[in-house]
N, C-alpha and C positions, 0 to 999 in steps of 0.2 A: 423513550422516544415514541411519539405517536405518529409522526410523519415519516415518510421515507424519501430518500433522494438528497440532492445537494442542499436543499433548503432546511433539512432536518437539523436539529440541535442535539449534540451529544449530552448525555446525562453524567458527564465526567470527562476524564482525559481519555481520548480515543487511542488506547494502546492496542496494537495489532502484532501478532507474531507471524512472520513469514520465514520461508527457508532461503538462506543466502545461496545463490547459484554458484558462487565461487568456492565456498568452504563447505557447504552442506549443513552448516550450523543454523540453529534458529536465531532469528533477529527480531527483537522487540522494537517496534517502530511507533513513535509518538506521531499520530496523524496531524497534530497541530503544527508540526515542523516540516511537513511535506510541502515542497514548492511545486513540483511537477512530477508526473510519471508518464512514461511513454513505452510503447512496445520496443523490446530490444531488437534493433535492426539486424543483429548478427544471426547466424543460423542456429545459435544456441537457444534462442527463444527466451521467454520470461519477460520481465518488466524492469525497466530502469527507473528507480525512484531517486529524485533529487530533493535535497533538503534546503531550507532557507539558508543554511550555513555554506552551501555550495558542495557539500559532501554528496556522494552518490552511493547507491547499493543496487546490485542487480539481484532480483529475487526470481525463484523458479516459477511462481504463479503467473498465469497469463494476464494480459492487460484487463480483460473483462472481469476476471475474478478480483483483481486488485481494485478496480473501480467499484464493484459491488461492496467489497469490504470497507473501503475508505469512505463510502457514502452511506454506510449503515444499512445496506440493502440485504445483508446476510442474516438469516435466522439462526439462532442458537449458536 
């Protein structure tokens, strides 16, 4: 990927591993299936990710981190 940000194109399937806030387990998320993600409004923090299927998961990573990862702005 030579560009960064929302207009960048992935060089494959954008698989990302996050920590599930409820179970503490690792969750592999296919970025192509993400519909929306928002800051968790509860005091627990983290980010709520909603998929095209309507399923949701709350991850421990904060919104800004999730945004950088899903838009390809994270190095290494």
